[in-house]
C-alpha positions in Angstrom: 7.4 33.9 -22.0 4.0 35.4 -22.0 1.5 35.1 -19.1 -0.6 32.5 -20.8 2.4 30.2 -21.5 3.6 30.6 -17.9 0.1 29.7 -16.6 -0.1 26.6 -18.8 3.3 25.4 -17.7 2.3 25.9 -14.0 -0.9 24.0 -14.5 1.0 21.2 -16.3 3.5 21.0 -13.5 0.7 20.9 -10.9 -1.0 18.1 -12.8 2.2 16.1 -12.9 2.5 16.3 -9.1 -1.0 14.9 -8.5 -1.4 11.6 -6.9 -2.0 8.7 -9.3 -5.3 8.2 -7.5 -6.3 11.8 -8.5 -5.7 11.2 -12.2 -8.6 10.0 -14.4 -8.2 6.5 -16.0 -6.6 6.5 -19.4 -9.8 5.1 -20.9 -11.6 8.4 -20.1 -13.8 7.1 -17.3 -14.4 9.5 -14.4 -12.4 9.3 -11.2 -14.0 7.1 -8.5 -14.9 9.6 -5.7 -13.6 7.1 -3.1 -10.2 7.5 -4.7 -10.1 11.3 -4.0 -7.9 11.6 -0.8 -9.5 13.3 2.2 -8.2 15.2 5.2 -8.6 14.0 8.8 -10.8 16.5 10.7 -9.6 15.1 14.0 -7.2 12.6 15.5 -8.3 9.1 14.5 -8.9 6.4 17.2 -5.8 4.2 17.7 -5.4 0.7 19.1 -7.9 -0.1 21.9 -9.8 3.1 21.2 -11.1 1.6 17.9 -14.7 0.4 18.2 -15.7 -2.7 16.3 -18.4 -2.1 13.7 -21.7 -4.0 13.7 -21.0 -6.0 10.6 -23.9 -8.1 9.3 -23.5 -11.7 8.2 -23.1 -10.6 4.5 -20.0 -8.5 5.3 -18.4 -11.5 7.1 -19.2 -13.7 4.2 -17.6 -11.4 1.8 -14.5 -11.3 4.0 -14.4 -15.1 4.2 -14.7 -15.4 0.5 -11.8 -13.0 -0.1 -9.5 -14.6 2.4 -10.2 -18.2 1.1 -9.6 -17.2 -2.5 -6.3 -15.6 -1.7 -5.1 -18.4 0.6 -5.6 -20.9 -2.2 -3.0 -19.0 -4.3 -0.5 -17.5 -1.9 1.5 -20.6 -0.7 4.5 -20.9 -2.9 4.0 -17.4 -4.3 4.1 -15.1 -1.3 7.4 -14.5 0.5 8.1 -16.2 3.9 7.8 -13.0 5.9 4.3 -12.3 4.6 3.1 -15.8 5.3 4.6 -15.7 8.8 2.8 -12.4 9.3 -0.6 -13.9 8.4 0.0 -16.5 11.1 1.2 -14.0 13.7 -2.0 -11.9 13.1 -4.1 -15.0 13.0 -6.0 -13.8 10.0 -8.7 -16.3 9.1 -11.8 -16.4 6.9 -14.1 -16.9 9.9 -14.8 -13.3 10.8 -13.5 -9.8 10.0 -10.8 -9.1 12.6 -11.0 -6.3 15.2 -8.6 -3.5 14.3 -7.9 -3.1 18.1 -6.8 -6.8 18.3 -4.6 -6.5 15.2 -3.0 -3.3 16.7 -2.0 -5.1 19.9 -0.4 -7.9 17.9 1.6 -5.4 15.7 2.7 -3.5 18.8 4.0 -6.7 20.3 6.0 -7.6 17.2 7.4 -4.3 15.9 5.9 -1.4 17.9 3.4 -0.4 15.3 -0.3 0.4 16.1 -3.4 0.7 13.9 -5.3 3.9 13.4 -8.9 3.7 12.2 -9.4 6.1 9.2 -12.5 6.8 7.1 -11.0 6.2 3.7 -8.1 7.2 1.4 -6.1 9.9 3.2 -4.5 13.0 1.9 -0.7 12.5 1.9 0.2 14.7 4.9 -2.2 12.9 7.2 -1.1 9.5 5.8 2.6 10.2 6.1 2.3 11.7 9.6 0.7 8.5 10.8 3.4 6.4 9.3 6.2 8.6 10.7 4.7 7.9 14.1 4.5 4.1 13.6 0.7 4.1 13.1 -0.8 2.2 10.2 -4.0 3.9 8.8 -6.7 1.3 8.2 -10.3 1.5 7.1 -12.9 -0.8 8.6 -15.4 -1.1 5.8 -15.6 -4.1 3.4 -16.0 -4.0 -0.4 -19.2 -5.2 -2.0 -19.8 -8.5 -3.9 -19.5 -6.8 -7.2 -16.0 -5.6 -6.3 -14.5 -8.9 -5.2 -11.9 -8.9 -8.0 -11.0 -5.3 -7.8 -11.8 -2.1 -5.9 -9.7 1.1 -6.6 -10.5 2.4 -3.1 -8.9 0.8 -0.1 -11.0 -1.4 2.1 -10.3 -3.3 5.3 -9.4 -6.5 3.4 -6.7 -4.7 1.5 -5.5 -3.0 4.7 -5.6 -6.0 7.0 -4.8 -8.9 4.7 -2.6 -6.9 2.3 -0.6 -4.6 4.4 -0.5 -5.6 8.0 1.3 -9.0 7.7 4.4 -7.3 6.4 4.4 -4.9 9.4 5.3 -7.9 11.6 8.6 -8.0 9.6 11.1 -5.8 11.6 13.1 -4.5 8.6 10.0 -3.7 6.6 8.3 -2.1 9.6 11.3 0.2 10.1 11.4 1.1 6.4 7.8 2.1 6.4 8.3 4.5 9.3 11.3 5.9 7.5 9.2 6.3 4.4 6.7 8.4 6.3 9.4 10.7 7.7 11.0 11.2 4.3 7.7 11.9 2.7 6.8 14.6 5.1 9.9 16.5 3.9 9.2 16.0 0.2 8.2 18.9 -2.0 7.5 19.5 -5.7 8.4 16.6 -8.0 9.8 14.5 -5.1 6.3 13.9 -3.9 5.2 11.8 -6.9 8.6 10.2 -6.9 8.0 8.9 -3.4 4.5 7.9 -4.4 6.0 5.8 -7.1 8.5 4.2 -4.7 5.6 3.3 -2.4 3.7 1.8 -5.3 6.5 -0.4 -6.6 7.6 -1.6 -3.2 4.8 -1.5 -0.5 2.0 -2.1 -2.9 3.6 -4.1 -5.8 7.0 -5.3 -4.5 8.6 -8.6 -5.5 11.4 -10.4 -3.7 14.1 -12.9 -4.7 13.9 -15.7 -2.2 15.5 -19.1 -2.4 16.2 -18.8 -6.1 12.6 -17.9 -6.9 10.6 -14.7 -7.2 8.0 -14.2 -4.5 5.4 -11.5 -3.8 5.1 -9.2 -0.8 3.3 -6.1 -2.0 -0.1 -5.5 -0.5 -1.7 -4.7 -3.9 -0.6 -8.1 -5.2 -1.3 -10.4 -2.2 -4.8 -8.9 -1.8 -5.8 -9.2 -5.5 -7.1 -12.4 -6.9 -5.8 -11.6 -10.4 -2.5 -9.9 -9.5 -1.2 -12.9 -7.5 -0.8 -15.0 -10.6 -0.3 -12.1 -13.1 2.7 -10.6 -11.2 4.7 -13.9 -11.5 3.7 -14.6 -15.1 5.5 -14.0 -18.4 3.2 -11.1 -19.0 5.1 -8.9 -16.6 8.5 -7.3 -17.2 10.6 -7.3 -14.1 13.5 -4.9 -13.3 16.2 -5.1 -10.6 15.5 -3.0 -7.6 16.8 0.5 -8.3 15.4 3.5 -6.4 16.5 6.0 -9.2 14.5 3.9 -11.8 11.5 3.3 -9.5 11.0 6.9 -8.7 10.8 7.9 -12.3 8.5 5.1 -13.4 4.9 6.1 -14.0 2.0 3.8 -13.4 -1.8 3.7 -13.4 -3.9 2.4 -10.5 -6.8 1.0 -12.6 -5.1 -1.8 -14.5 -3.0 -5.0 -13.9 0.6 -4.0 -13.6 2.8 -5.0 -16.5 6.2 -3.8 -15.0 7.5 -4.6 -11.5 10.7 -4.4 -9.5 12.4 -7.3 -7.7 14.4 -6.8 -4.5 17.1 -9.2 -3.2 16.3 -8.5 0.5 14.4 -6.2 2.8 17.8 -4.9 3.9 18.4 -3.8 0.3 15.1 -2.0 0.5 16.1 -0.1 3.6 19.6 0.7 2.4 18.5 1.7 -1.0 15.7 4.0 0.3 18.1 5.6 2.8 20.7 6.3 0.1 18.2 7.8 -2.3 16.4 10.0 0.2 19.7 11.3 1.6 20.7 12.2 -2.0 17.5 14.2 -2.3 17.9 15.9 1.1 14.8 14.2 2.5 16.4 12.5 5.5 
């Protein structure tokens, strides 16, 4: 093998190990700069250390519109654990919640806290927070022209999408376990774990009472995905870590293939088994 071929193979391997957020859309558009992960330059404020931003009325109105739209769709579609989590956290359309208040409620339920971060984090910082039972959340709100979709995480996605599930003990334990395993991942196991995160934490489905329900943050916080994920336009697969970790996806489109779990216990057990087989736990 000559040096040029070796260099090309190395570059190709490096590209394959990039985060899905770092890959340009298939339609050739440029990467949204908000989707490029950033490193934390210092320890983020946690819990009661988090200051509440001076949101203007427009920000609160955007928040209220987002919450009301989702709450019209979620009953009968979201799983029971998620709906209970909304009640526990007392998430309403009235005002953008304080991260410090949400942190206290999570800590009471499952021992998690909230860390305020500036945007999408580089994987090591993200996983370190998870491994220490701290959920990284932004505190900025998307604009009116991004109501239906924003590729970059905002506080609506973080608070409304992710935090309710962290009141569920089995899921909360799994998420810490995920952080610990991810810190040990190298090479091709890094994108494999990213895929696992995508198809469970972000876009997971659950069999419940004979019906398919949603729990993934990327679905419950998306006006289009709530109905799309449960439609005939989506191909569903049984939960299988080996399949999930090899399934590619793109962050810029509605998802056309998803995985369905039978229980959160299955999620924990399946993840433990797969990560142990890879030497990650």
